C-alpha positions in Angstrom: -69.8 38.9 44.0 -67.2 36.2 44.8 -65.1 35.0 41.8 -65.9 31.5 40.7 -62.3 30.3 41.3 -62.7 31.4 45.0 -66.1 29.9 45.6 -65.9 26.9 48.0 -68.8 25.3 46.1 -67.1 25.5 42.7 -65.9 22.2 41.1 -62.2 22.9 40.4 -61.5 19.5 38.8 -62.9 16.0 38.8 -60.2 15.1 41.3 -60.9 18.1 43.6 -60.8 18.2 47.4 -63.2 16.6 49.8 -65.4 19.7 50.2 -65.9 20.0 46.4 -66.7 16.3 46.3 -69.4 16.6 48.9 -70.8 19.6 47.1 -71.1 17.6 43.9 -72.8 14.7 45.7 -75.3 17.1 47.3 -76.1 18.7 43.9 -76.7 15.3 42.2 -78.7 13.8 45.0 -82.5 14.0 45.4 -84.0 16.6 47.8 -83.9 15.7 51.5 -85.9 17.0 54.5 -83.0 19.1 55.7 -83.2 22.5 53.9 -79.5 23.1 54.3 -78.8 20.1 52.1 -81.3 21.1 49.4 -79.5 22.1 46.2 -80.2 25.4 44.7 -82.9 25.7 42.1 -81.7 25.5 38.4 -83.1 27.5 35.6 -85.4 25.7 33.2 -83.1 26.3 30.3 -79.3 25.8 29.9 -79.0 28.9 27.9 -77.7 31.9 29.8 -79.0 35.4 28.8 -76.3 37.9 28.1 -75.7 40.6 30.7 -76.2 44.1 29.4 -75.2 47.4 30.8 -77.8 48.8 33.2 -79.3 45.4 34.1 -79.7 44.5 37.7 -78.6 41.0 38.6 -81.0 38.8 40.6 -79.7 37.0 43.7 -79.9 33.7 41.8 -78.2 34.8 38.5 -74.5 34.9 39.7 -74.9 31.5 41.2 -76.3 30.2 37.9 -73.4 31.7 36.0 -70.9 30.1 38.3 -72.5 26.8 38.0 -72.5 26.9 34.2 -68.8 27.9 34.1 -67.9 25.1 36.6 -69.6 22.6 34.3 -67.8 23.9 31.3 -64.4 23.7 33.1 -65.2 20.2 34.3 -66.1 19.1 30.8 -62.9 20.5 29.3 -60.8 18.9 32.0 -62.4 15.5 31.4 -61.7 15.8 27.7 -58.1 16.5 28.6 -57.9 13.5 30.8 -59.3 11.3 28.0 -56.7 12.7 25.6 -53.8 12.0 27.9 -53.7 8.2 27.3 -53.8 8.7 23.6 -50.9 11.1 23.7 -48.9 9.0 26.0 -49.4 5.9 23.8 -48.2 7.9 20.8 -45.1 9.1 22.6 -44.3 5.9 24.6 -45.5 3.2 22.3 -43.5 1.6 19.4 -44.1 4.5 17.1 -41.1 3.5 14.9 -42.3 -0.1 14.3 -45.2 -1.8 12.7 -45.7 -5.4 14.1 -47.2 -8.0 11.7 -49.1 -10.8 13.4 -49.9 -14.2 11.9 -52.1 -16.8 13.7 -52.1 -20.6 13.0 -54.8 -22.8 14.4 -54.4 -26.4 15.7 -56.8 -29.2 16.2 -57.5 -29.6 19.9 -55.4 -32.4 21.5 -53.1 -32.6 18.4 -49.7 -31.0 17.8 -49.6 -31.6 14.1 -49.5 -28.5 11.9 -52.2 -28.9 9.2 -51.4 -26.3 6.7 -54.5 -26.5 4.5 -56.8 -26.5 7.5 -58.8 -23.6 8.9 -57.0 -20.9 6.8 -53.5 -21.9 7.8 -52.4 -22.1 4.2 -53.3 -18.5 3.4 -51.8 -17.3 6.7 -48.5 -19.2 6.0 -48.3 -17.6 2.5 -48.6 -14.2 4.0 -45.9 -15.0 6.6 -43.5 -16.4 3.9 -44.1 -13.3 1.7 -43.2 -11.0 4.7 -40.1 -13.1 5.5 -39.0 -13.0 1.8 -39.3 -9.2 1.8 -37.4 -8.7 5.1 -35.1 -11.8 5.1 -31.8 -9.9 5.2 -32.9 -7.7 8.1 -34.2 -10.7 10.0 -31.0 -12.7 9.5 -29.0 -9.6 10.7 -31.1 -9.4 13.8 -32.6 -6.0 13.0 -36.2 -7.4 12.7 -37.1 -9.8 15.5 -39.5 -12.7 15.0 -41.6 -13.7 18.0 -43.2 -17.1 18.2 -45.9 -17.8 20.8 -47.3 -21.3 21.2 -50.5 -22.0 23.1 -52.4 -25.1 24.2 -55.4 -25.7 26.5 -56.6 -29.1 25.4 -54.5 -31.3 27.7 -55.2 -32.4 31.2 -52.3 -30.7 32.9 -50.3 -27.5 32.5 -47.1 -29.4 31.8 -48.7 -31.4 29.0 -50.1 -28.2 27.6 -46.7 -26.6 27.6 -45.1 -29.6 25.9 -47.7 -29.6 23.2 -47.4 -25.8 22.8 -43.6 -26.2 22.4 -44.1 -28.8 19.7 -46.5 -26.7 17.8 -44.1 -23.7 18.0 -41.3 -25.9 16.7 -43.4 -27.1 13.8 -44.2 -23.5 12.7 -40.6 -22.5 13.1 -39.6 -25.5 10.9 -41.7 -24.2 8.1 -40.1 -20.8 8.4 -36.6 -22.3 8.4 -37.2 -24.7 5.5 -39.3 -22.5 3.3 -38.3 -19.0 4.5 -34.6 -19.5 4.8 -34.3 -18.4 8.5 -32.3 -19.9 11.3 -33.1 -20.8 14.9 -31.2 -17.7 16.1 -33.8 -15.5 14.4 -36.6 -16.5 16.8 -37.8 -15.6 20.2 -40.1 -18.4 21.5 -42.7 -18.3 24.3 -45.1 -21.1 25.1 -48.2 -20.8 27.3 -50.8 -23.2 28.7 -53.6 -20.8 28.0 -55.3 -18.8 25.3 -56.5 -21.6 23.0 -54.9 -24.0 20.6 -52.9 -21.8 18.3 -49.4 -20.4 17.4 -48.9 -16.7 16.9 -46.0 -15.3 15.0 -45.2 -11.6 15.3 -42.6 -9.8 13.1 -41.7 -6.4 14.3 -41.0 -4.5 11.1 -39.4 -1.0 11.5 -41.7 1.6 10.0 -40.1 3.4 7.1 -40.2 7.1 6.7 -43.3 8.7 5.2 -43.6 10.0 1.7 -43.2 13.6 2.9 -40.1 12.6 5.0 -38.6 10.8 2.0 -39.3 13.8 -0.2 -37.7 16.1 2.3 -34.6 13.8 2.6 -34.3 13.7 -1.2 -34.5 17.4 -1.5 -32.0 17.8 1.4 -29.6 15.4 -0.3 -30.0 17.2 -3.7 -29.4 20.6 -2.0 -26.3 19.2 -0.2 -25.0 17.7 -3.4 -25.5 20.9 -5.3 -23.8 22.8 -2.5 -20.9 20.4 -2.6 -20.5 20.7 -6.4 -20.7 24.5 -6.2 -18.1 24.5 -3.4 -15.8 22.3 -5.5 -16.3 24.5 -8.5 -15.5 27.6 -6.4 -12.4 25.9 -4.9 -11.2 24.8 -8.4 -11.8 28.3 -9.8 -9.9 29.8 -6.8 -7.0 27.4 -7.3 -6.7 28.1 -11.0 -6.8 31.8 -10.3 -4.1 31.4 -7.7 -1.9 29.3 -10.0 -2.4 31.9 -12.8 -1.4 34.7 -10.4 1.6 32.8 -9.2 2.7 32.0 -12.8 2.3 35.6 -13.9 4.2 36.8 -10.8 7.0 34.3 -11.5 7.2 35.3 -15.2 7.3 39.0 -14.2 10.1 38.3 -11.7 12.0 36.3 -14.3 11.6 39.0 -16.9 12.9 41.7 -14.4 15.8 39.5 -13.4 16.8 38.9 -17.0 16.5 42.6 -17.7 18.8 43.4 -14.8 21.4 40.7 -15.3 22.9 39.1 -18.4 22.0 35.5 -18.8 25.0 33.2 -18.8 24.2 29.9 -20.3 26.4 26.9 -19.6 26.2 24.3 -22.2 26.3 20.8 -20.9 28.8 18.5 -22.6 27.2 16.6 -25.3 27.2 12.8 -25.1 30.0 11.4 -27.2 28.8 10.1 -30.5 29.4 6.4 -31.2 30.2 7.1 -34.8 32.4 10.2 -35.0 33.5 11.6 -38.4 37.1 10.8 -39.4 39.3 7.7 -39.4 39.2 4.9 -36.8 41.8 2.3 -36.0 40.4 -1.0 -34.6 41.7 -4.3 -33.3 39.6 -7.4 -32.8 40.3 -8.5 -29.3 38.8 -12.0 -29.9 41.4 -12.7 -32.6 44.2 -11.4 -30.4 43.0 -13.8 -27.7 43.6 -16.7 -30.1 47.1 -15.5 -30.8 46.0 -14.1 -34.2 47.0 -10.4 -34.6 44.1 -8.5 -36.1 44.0 -4.8 -37.2 41.7 -2.7 -39.3 40.8 0.8 -40.3 37.4 2.5 -40.8 36.7 5.7 -42.7 33.5 7.5 -42.1 32.5 9.0 -45.5 29.4 10.6 -44.0 27.5 10.8 -40.7 25.8 7.5 -41.5 28.1 5.5 -43.9 31.6 4.2 -43.5 34.1 2.0 -45.3 36.5 -0.3 -43.5 38.9 -3.1 -44.0 40.4 -5.6 -41.6 43.2 -8.1 -41.8 44.6 -11.0 -39.7 47.8 -13.0 -40.0 49.5 -15.6 -37.9 51.9 -18.5 -38.3 52.7 -21.0 -35.6 54.4 -24.4 -35.5 55.4 -26.7 -32.7 56.4 -30.3 -31.9 59.2 -30.1 -34.5 56.9 -28.6 -37.0 54.5 -31.6 -36.7 51.8 -29.2 -35.6 51.0 -26.0 -37.5 48.5 -23.1 -37.3 48.8 -20.5 -40.0 46.3 -18.1 -41.4 45.9 -14.8 -43.2 42.7 -13.0 -44.4 41.5 -9.7 -45.6 37.9 -8.5 -45.0 36.6 -5.2 -46.5 33.2 -4.0 -45.1 30.7 -1.2 -45.6 28.4 -0.1 -42.8 25.3 2.0 -42.2 24.8 3.5 -38.8 21.3 4.0 -37.3 19.7 6.0 -34.5 20.2 9.5 -33.2 23.5 8.6 -31.5 24.5 6.2 -34.4 25.3 3.3 -32.1 23.7 0.5 -34.0 24.7 -0.5 -37.6 24.1 -3.0 -40.4 26.6 -3.8 -43.1 28.0 -6.2 -45.7 31.5 -7.8 -45.8 33.7 -9.7 -48.1 36.4 -12.1 -46.9 39.3 -13.8 -48.7 42.4 -15.6 -47.4 44.4 -18.8 -46.9 45.0 -21.2 -44.1 47.2 -24.1 -43.1 46.0 -26.2 -40.2 47.6 -29.4 -38.9 46.4 -30.2 -35.5 46.5 -34.0 -36.0 48.2 -36.5 -38.3 46.4 -35.0 -41.3 46.8 -31.4 -42.2 44.7 -29.1 -44.4 46.0 -26.3 -46.6 44.0 -24.1 -49.0 42.1 -20.9 -49.7 38.9 -19.4 -48.4 36.5 -17.0 -50.0 33.1 -15.7 -48.9 31.1 -13.0 -47.3 27.8 -12.1 -45.6 25.8 -9.5 -43.7 27.1 -7.9 -40.5 25.5 -6.1 -37.6 26.7 -4.7 -34.3 26.6 -2.1 -31.6 29.0 0.6 -30.5 29.6 1.3 -26.8 31.4 4.6 -26.3 34.2 4.5 -23.6 35.2 8.1 -24.0 35.6 10.9 -26.5 37.8 8.8 -28.8 37.6 5.2 -27.5 34.7 2.7 -28.0 34.0 -1.0 -28.1 32.6 -2.5 -31.3 30.5 -5.7 -30.8 29.9 -7.3 -34.2 28.6 -10.5 -35.8 28.5 -11.7 -39.4 26.3 -14.3 -41.0 26.9 -15.6 -44.5 28.8 -18.3 -46.5 32.4 -19.4 -46.8 33.9 -21.5 -49.7 37.1 -23.5 -49.0 39.3 -25.4 -51.5 42.1 -27.2 -49.6 44.4 -30.2 -49.9 45.0 -32.9 -47.3 48.6 -33.9 -46.4 50.8 -35.8 -44.0 54.3 -35.1 -42.9 56.5 -38.2 -43.5 60.2 -37.8 -42.6 59.8 -34.0 -42.7 58.3 -34.1 -46.2 54.6 -33.1 -46.9 52.9 -36.0 -48.7 49.6 -35.0 -50.4 46.6 -37.1 -49.5 43.9 -35.6 -51.7 41.8 -32.5 -51.9 38.3 -31.3 -50.9 35.9 -28.5 -51.4 33.5 -27.4 -48.7 30.9 -24.6 -48.2 30.0 -23.3 -44.8 26.7 -21.4 -44.1 26.4 -19.7 -40.7 28.5 -17.3 -38.7 31.5 -16.1 -40.7 32.6 -13.3 -38.4 32.6 -12.5 -34.7 34.4 -9.7 -32.9 34.8 -7.5 -29.9 36.9 -4.7 -31.3 38.6 -1.7 -29.6 38.1 1.4 -31.7 40.3 4.5 -31.5 39.3 7.6 -33.4 42.5 9.0 -34.8 41.1 12.2 -36.3 
């Protein structure tokens, strides 16, 4: 018996060689007078009896088996050829996109876009809804919009193309005015065939399926969980390393202290603004006005002090026609604030006498008053400091007016005045004696 794949009369494929094709023609043709071209006799039934051990095959039986197997192979190959276009379309076609098509019909010979006519209103609502849903992607260029205008009602192709262009522009105008699109969003094509209509196609990228979204969600959750776990492990490792380093440093420090005695060097303390003892002070502002000023301050505690200052001067010039004379005594009590005791508040009392004659009329009398004081101490060293002070209060003055006539003071009357405001100002140099 010859194997069926080696039989020259076997149909290997629908596209077999010439010999096989002639064989198929002879088999499917009616009988002829030539006995050589007469096809073999077929069994009355398509069913093939199984071959059992001990059976003797008839001369016709192997040929029937071969013929049946050839038919089965031909059928299977034909089914494969039919499936090839489907598979190719799935692989090569736009599998990742889902085009949406909208058709608008026009009256023959007219380029006007009648929206309520022939279902155009419903189609336009569908189109605008699709544009509203994908407006951002359309404006970005990710979703193309194809507009195809057609016209066949005119006498010439040029006239049909002109009408088709006008129809396309009218549909695009609706999408621009009502959909918020721009001219750059469209790809326009006009034809002089296919009827009187305008077709709009929006190629919308197909989104992932529910299973893909679920898989992406699970993958994202797993990645996030892995990231959090990695961060937690890294943080735990960092804390453990820091703890080990700290323990090692503490052990090394303890061993070093055990081996060597610790020598502590005390840093020099910042000088206190208010040191205990007795201070000598001089108001530099008074000295600048040629009025000598000196005072002392006794610190009775770390916060409280008692002090007293005095000034005296006596000047005359222009043959004693001009005079500047003054003396005063000002006791004061202060309270120092802060850790370094640099700021203070206090109260002072002032008493003295004056004689001023800077013009034709001179004034001579007594002053009495006092007020509240405040200031700040700026240390310059261990024993020196600058004292900035200011006092506010009231001064009462009783004085006489006079003129000098022929070297004799002639009284011109008396006055009494009260002064509210600054009663003291000073930048004093302090020296701590002990």
